[in-house]
C-alpha positions as CSV (number, residue, x, y, z in Angstrom):
1,M,-44.2,-80.8,48.9
2,G,-46.3,-82.0,46.0
3,K,-47.0,-85.4,44.4
4,R,-43.9,-85.2,42.2
5,D,-41.7,-84.5,45.2
6,Y,-43.0,-87.5,47.1
7,M,-42.3,-89.8,44.1
8,S,-38.9,-88.2,43.6
9,L,-38.1,-89.0,47.3
10,A,-39.2,-92.6,46.7
11,L,-36.9,-92.9,43.7
12,D,-34.0,-91.5,45.8
13,L,-34.7,-94.0,48.5
14,A,-34.6,-96.9,45.9
15,K,-31.2,-95.8,44.7
16,K,-29.7,-96.5,48.2
17,A,-29.7,-100.2,47.3
18,L,-27.9,-99.9,44.0
19,G,-26.2,-103.2,43.3
20,R,-27.8,-105.0,46.2
21,T,-31.2,-106.2,45.1
22,S,-30.5,-108.2,41.9
23,P,-32.4,-110.1,40.5
24,N,-35.1,-108.0,42.2
25,P,-35.8,-104.4,41.2
26,L,-34.9,-101.3,43.0
27,V,-38.0,-100.0,44.8
28,G,-38.7,-97.1,47.1
29,A,-41.9,-96.1,49.0
30,V,-43.2,-93.0,50.8
31,V,-46.4,-92.8,52.8
32,V,-48.1,-89.4,53.1
33,K,-51.0,-88.3,55.3
34,E,-52.6,-84.9,55.5
35,G,-49.7,-83.4,53.5
36,E,-47.0,-84.8,55.7
37,V,-44.5,-87.7,55.1
38,I,-45.2,-90.2,57.9
39,G,-43.0,-93.0,56.7
40,T,-40.3,-94.1,54.1
41,G,-38.8,-97.3,53.1
42,Y,-36.9,-99.2,50.3
43,H,-36.0,-102.7,49.3
44,H,-32.6,-103.2,50.9
45,Y,-31.4,-106.5,49.4
46,A,-32.7,-109.6,47.4
47,G,-34.6,-111.9,49.7
48,G,-35.4,-109.1,52.2
49,F,-38.7,-107.4,52.7
50,H,-39.8,-105.1,49.9
51,A,-40.1,-101.3,50.1
52,E,-43.9,-101.4,50.9
53,A,-43.6,-103.9,53.7
54,N,-40.6,-102.0,55.2
55,V,-42.4,-98.7,55.4
56,L,-45.8,-100.1,56.6
57,S,-44.1,-102.0,59.4
58,S,-42.5,-98.8,60.6
59,I,-45.7,-96.8,60.8
60,G,-48.3,-99.3,61.9
61,E,-51.8,-98.0,62.5
62,A,-50.8,-94.5,61.2
63,A,-51.1,-95.9,57.6
64,K,-54.9,-95.9,57.8
65,G,-56.4,-93.4,55.3
66,A,-52.9,-92.4,54.0
67,T,-51.5,-92.4,50.4
68,M,-48.5,-94.4,49.4
69,Y,-46.1,-93.4,46.6
70,V,-44.1,-96.3,45.2
71,T,-41.7,-96.5,42.3
72,L,-42.9,-99.9,41.0
73,E,-46.2,-101.8,41.0
74,P,-46.6,-103.7,44.3
75,C,-46.2,-107.4,43.8
76,S,-49.2,-109.7,44.0
77,H,-47.6,-113.1,44.3
78,Y,-45.8,-115.2,47.0
79,G,-42.1,-115.3,46.5
80,K,-39.4,-115.2,49.2
81,T,-41.8,-112.7,50.9
82,P,-45.6,-112.3,50.9
83,P,-47.4,-110.1,48.4
84,C,-46.9,-106.4,49.0
85,A,-50.4,-105.7,47.7
86,K,-51.7,-107.8,50.5
87,F,-49.8,-105.8,53.1
88,I,-51.1,-102.5,51.6
89,I,-54.7,-103.7,51.7
90,E,-54.4,-104.9,55.3
91,S,-52.8,-101.6,56.4
92,G,-55.8,-99.4,55.5
93,I,-54.0,-97.3,52.9
94,K,-56.6,-95.5,50.8
95,K,-54.6,-94.6,47.7
96,V,-51.5,-95.9,45.9
97,V,-49.6,-93.8,43.4
98,I,-47.3,-96.0,41.3
99,A,-44.6,-94.8,38.9
100,M,-44.7,-97.8,36.6
101,K,-46.2,-101.2,36.1
102,D,-44.0,-104.2,36.9
103,P,-42.9,-106.0,33.7
104,N,-42.5,-109.2,35.6
105,P,-45.1,-111.6,34.1
106,K,-46.0,-112.8,37.6
107,V,-47.2,-109.2,38.4
108,A,-47.8,-107.2,35.2
109,G,-50.9,-105.4,36.4
110,K,-52.1,-108.0,38.8
111,G,-50.9,-106.0,41.8
112,I,-52.9,-103.0,40.7
113,K,-56.0,-105.1,40.0
114,M,-55.6,-106.6,43.5
115,L,-55.5,-103.1,45.1
116,E,-58.5,-101.8,43.1
117,S,-60.5,-104.9,43.9
118,A,-60.1,-104.1,47.5
119,G,-61.4,-100.6,47.0
120,I,-58.0,-98.8,47.0
121,K,-57.6,-96.0,44.4
122,T,-54.5,-96.3,42.2
123,E,-52.7,-93.8,39.9
124,V,-50.0,-95.0,37.5
125,G,-47.4,-93.1,35.6
126,L,-46.1,-90.4,37.9
127,L,-42.3,-89.9,37.0
128,K,-42.5,-93.1,34.9
129,E,-39.5,-92.1,32.8
130,E,-37.3,-91.8,35.8
131,A,-38.6,-95.1,37.2
132,V,-37.9,-96.9,34.0
133,K,-34.3,-95.6,33.9
134,L,-33.8,-96.7,37.5
135,N,-34.6,-100.3,36.7
136,E,-33.6,-100.5,33.1
137,D,-31.6,-103.7,33.7
138,Y,-34.4,-105.4,35.5
139,I,-36.9,-104.4,32.8
140,K,-34.6,-105.8,30.0
141,Y,-34.1,-109.0,32.0
142,M,-37.8,-109.5,32.6
143,K,-38.6,-109.0,28.9
144,T,-35.8,-111.1,27.4
145,N,-34.3,-113.3,30.2
146,T,-30.9,-111.9,29.3
147,P,-28.8,-109.3,31.0
148,F,-28.7,-105.6,30.3
149,V,-25.3,-105.0,28.6
150,I,-23.2,-102.0,29.4
151,L,-20.2,-101.3,27.3
152,K,-17.4,-99.3,29.1
153,N,-14.4,-97.9,27.4
154,A,-11.5,-95.5,28.4
155,M,-9.9,-93.8,25.4
156,T,-7.8,-90.9,24.3
157,L,-9.1,-87.9,22.5
158,D,-8.1,-89.5,19.2
159,G,-10.1,-92.7,20.0
160,K,-7.3,-95.0,21.1
161,I,-7.4,-97.5,23.9
162,A,-3.7,-98.4,23.8
163,T,-0.5,-97.4,22.0
164,K,1.0,-99.4,19.2
165,K,3.0,-101.3,21.8
166,G,-0.1,-102.2,23.7
167,D,0.5,-99.8,26.7
168,S,-2.8,-98.6,28.2
169,K,-2.0,-97.7,31.8
170,W,-3.3,-95.3,32.6
171,I,-5.3,-93.5,29.9
172,T,-7.8,-91.9,32.3
173,G,-7.3,-90.5,35.8
174,E,-8.0,-91.8,39.3
175,G,-11.5,-90.3,39.4
176,S,-12.6,-92.2,36.3
177,R,-11.1,-95.4,37.6
178,E,-13.0,-95.1,40.9
179,F,-16.1,-94.4,38.9
180,V,-15.6,-97.7,37.1
181,H,-15.2,-99.6,40.4
182,R,-18.6,-98.1,41.4
183,L,-20.0,-99.5,38.2
184,R,-18.5,-102.9,39.1
185,D,-20.1,-102.6,42.5
186,R,-23.5,-102.2,40.9
187,V,-23.5,-104.9,38.2
188,D,-23.9,-108.6,38.4
189,G,-21.2,-109.5,35.9
190,I,-18.0,-108.2,34.3
191,L,-16.9,-109.5,30.9
192,V,-13.4,-109.4,29.2
193,G,-11.7,-111.2,26.4
194,I,-8.8,-113.6,26.7
195,G,-6.6,-110.9,25.2
196,T,-7.1,-108.7,28.2
197,V,-6.3,-111.5,30.5
198,L,-3.1,-112.5,28.8
199,A,-1.9,-108.9,28.5
200,D,-2.9,-107.5,32.0
201,D,-3.7,-110.5,34.2
202,P,-6.6,-108.5,35.8
203,R,-8.4,-109.3,39.0
204,L,-11.7,-107.6,37.9
205,T,-12.6,-107.1,41.5
206,T,-14.3,-104.1,43.1
207,R,-11.9,-101.9,45.0
208,L,-13.5,-98.9,46.7
209,P,-12.5,-97.0,49.9
210,E,-15.6,-98.4,51.6
211,G,-15.2,-101.9,50.2
212,G,-17.8,-103.1,47.7
213,E,-19.2,-106.3,46.1
214,D,-17.4,-108.3,43.5
215,A,-19.3,-109.2,40.4
216,T,-19.1,-112.5,38.6
217,R,-16.2,-112.4,36.1
218,I,-16.7,-113.8,32.6
219,V,-13.9,-114.4,30.1
220,L,-14.4,-115.0,26.4
221,D,-11.8,-117.7,25.7
222,D,-12.6,-119.7,22.5
223,E,-9.4,-121.9,22.8
224,L,-9.0,-121.9,26.6
225,K,-5.7,-120.0,26.5
226,I,-6.2,-118.7,30.1
227,P,-3.2,-119.7,32.3
228,L,-4.0,-121.9,35.3
229,D,-2.1,-119.4,37.5
230,A,-4.0,-116.3,36.2
231,K,-5.4,-114.2,39.0
232,L,-9.0,-114.8,37.7
233,V,-8.4,-118.5,38.4
234,T,-6.4,-118.4,41.7
235,Q,-7.7,-115.3,43.6
236,K,-10.2,-115.6,46.4
237,S,-13.5,-113.8,45.9
238,S,-17.1,-114.1,47.0
239,A,-18.0,-114.1,43.3
240,P,-17.2,-116.8,40.7
241,T,-15.2,-116.7,37.5
242,I,-16.9,-118.1,34.4
243,I,-14.8,-119.1,31.3
244,A,-17.0,-119.0,28.1
245,T,-15.5,-121.3,25.5
246,T,-16.6,-123.8,22.9
247,E,-17.1,-127.6,22.6
248,Q,-13.8,-127.8,20.6
249,A,-11.7,-126.4,23.4
250,D,-9.2,-128.8,25.2
251,Q,-11.2,-131.1,27.5
252,A,-8.2,-131.7,29.8
253,K,-7.8,-128.0,30.3
254,K,-11.5,-127.7,31.1
255,K,-11.2,-130.3,33.8
256,K,-8.2,-128.5,35.4
257,L,-10.1,-125.2,35.4
258,K,-13.1,-126.8,37.0
259,E,-10.9,-128.4,39.6
260,A,-9.5,-125.0,40.4
261,G,-13.0,-123.7,41.1
262,V,-13.7,-122.0,37.8
263,E,-17.0,-122.6,35.9
264,V,-16.5,-123.4,32.3
265,V,-19.5,-122.7,30.0
266,E,-19.7,-124.0,26.4
267,A,-21.5,-121.3,24.5
268,G,-21.0,-122.2,20.8
269,I,-20.5,-125.5,19.0
270,K,-18.0,-124.2,16.4
271,N,-14.7,-122.5,17.2
272,K,-16.1,-119.2,18.5
273,V,-18.2,-118.2,21.4
274,D,-21.7,-117.2,20.4
275,L,-22.5,-114.0,22.4
276,K,-26.3,-114.5,22.2
277,I,-26.0,-118.0,23.6
278,L,-23.7,-116.8,26.3
279,L,-26.1,-114.0,27.4
280,E,-28.9,-116.6,27.6
281,E,-26.6,-118.8,29.8
282,L,-25.9,-115.8,32.1
283,G,-29.6,-115.0,32.2
284,K,-30.3,-118.5,33.5
285,R,-27.9,-117.7,36.3
286,E,-30.0,-114.6,37.1
287,L,-27.3,-112.1,36.1
288,I,-29.4,-109.1,35.0
289,S,-26.6,-106.7,34.3
290,L,-23.3,-107.1,32.5
291,L,-20.4,-104.7,32.3
292,V,-18.3,-105.3,29.2
293,E,-14.7,-104.2,29.7
294,G,-13.1,-105.8,26.6
295,G,-10.7,-104.6,24.0
296,S,-11.5,-103.3,20.5
297,Q,-12.5,-106.6,19.1
298,I,-14.8,-107.5,21.9
299,N,-16.4,-104.0,21.6
300,A,-16.9,-104.6,17.9
301,S,-18.4,-108.0,18.4
302,F,-21.0,-106.7,20.9
303,L,-21.9,-103.7,18.7
304,E,-22.0,-105.7,15.5
305,T,-24.4,-108.2,17.0
306,K,-26.5,-105.3,18.4
307,L,-26.2,-106.6,22.0
308,V,-25.1,-103.4,23.7
309,D,-27.9,-101.6,25.7
310,K,-25.9,-98.7,27.2
311,L,-22.4,-97.1,26.8
312,Y,-20.0,-95.4,29.2
313,Y,-17.2,-93.7,27.3
314,F,-14.4,-92.1,29.3
315,I,-12.4,-89.7,27.2
316,A,-9.0,-88.5,28.4
317,P,-7.5,-85.2,27.2
318,K,-4.6,-87.1,25.6
319,I,-3.5,-87.8,22.0
320,I,-1.2,-90.7,21.3
321,G,-1.5,-90.9,17.5
322,G,-0.2,-93.7,15.3
323,R,-1.9,-95.8,12.7
324,E,-1.0,-98.9,14.6
325,A,-2.3,-97.6,17.9
326,I,-5.4,-99.7,19.0
327,P,-8.7,-98.1,18.3
328,V,-11.7,-98.3,20.6
329,V,-13.7,-100.4,18.1
330,A,-12.2,-102.8,15.6
331,G,-14.2,-105.3,13.6
332,R,-15.5,-104.9,10.0
333,G,-16.7,-101.3,10.3
334,V,-19.2,-99.7,8.0
335,N,-18.9,-98.4,4.5
336,K,-21.0,-95.3,4.9
337,I,-21.4,-92.9,7.8
338,E,-25.2,-93.3,7.8
339,A,-24.8,-97.0,8.6
340,G,-23.0,-96.3,11.9
341,V,-24.5,-96.8,15.3
342,V,-26.1,-93.7,16.6
343,I,-25.9,-92.9,20.3
344,E,-29.0,-91.3,21.8
345,Q,-30.1,-89.8,25.2
346,L,-26.6,-88.4,25.8
347,E,-25.3,-87.4,29.2
348,V,-21.9,-85.6,29.2
349,T,-20.1,-84.9,32.4
350,K,-16.6,-84.3,33.7
351,V,-14.8,-86.7,36.0
352,D,-11.8,-84.7,37.1
353,N,-10.0,-84.0,33.8
354,D,-11.8,-86.7,31.8
355,L,-15.0,-86.5,29.9
356,L,-17.7,-89.1,30.5
357,I,-20.3,-89.7,27.8
358,I,-23.2,-92.0,28.7
359,G,-25.7,-93.0,26.0
360,Y,-27.9,-95.6,24.5
361,P,-27.1,-97.1,21.0
362,K,-29.8,-97.0,18.3
363,Y,-29.3,-99.7,15.8
364,K,-30.2,-99.6,12.1
């Protein structure tokens, strides 16, 4: 095995905790001595020991003179756990290879400096691109204090998300629907519009064969139309439901929703929720990733305000036709093709009979 193999192993270890470390990053670590891997570790959950501490505690004295490969710069500050850089220095590790610096202002190069001041050699940048992609939500959150926004859609081959009568069950197959539940299991929040709630009365829970974690549910509801007996209000879940509305919404309805255990957030002083204000509010609650599962108007609102960071588009091999069938994106649209949103870094895969396109929007 070579250096890239060791770092690749560290990245794979980090992925084991997908959806469990927020608002902390995913981190994996591998310790190598005389060409042999003598220890591995990763950050299992928020509040638990970090990857470096986990691997060092497992190998003890054997760490002396070894090299550590870690996917993110070791922390240098006291949080819920002591600084990882301190653990490394005390362990006798002689060199640390780091995939990328930590964008957290509390770290941001301080961990590397702490190691180097103690005489430990450092190398930064090995498999950096892969490390950045692994923690893209954490990086966005650290830079903006707002969540990384993922737009998910399921559509037909002719770009429709429902028939002219509003029927949408089911456009994609079971494999794609399970994939979406795995996405839900990984993100901090799921957002829909009130139209989806009134039409489908969804639960927005995570349903996987092995279980899974529910994400916080967020509903855009300018006029508080959500029924008090909606599943999002009455269901039991470990995660809360947040209704995003405005100051002009009915105060008596707000009180009833709060009494039912729902959090009501005013995110706009006029008669429409301001998405930027809402994202700031979600950021204050340490939600670092948000899955948008809205309808065509919600899709348009997020795209027109340039708030989408990543897209998951499931395309079923079906054509339903009809000018009145609901398109995947509504809104104003553009006048010229060149003004459209370009999707870059495309990944195209098959999920059973459906196509899945993953990409990142590039705004004009």
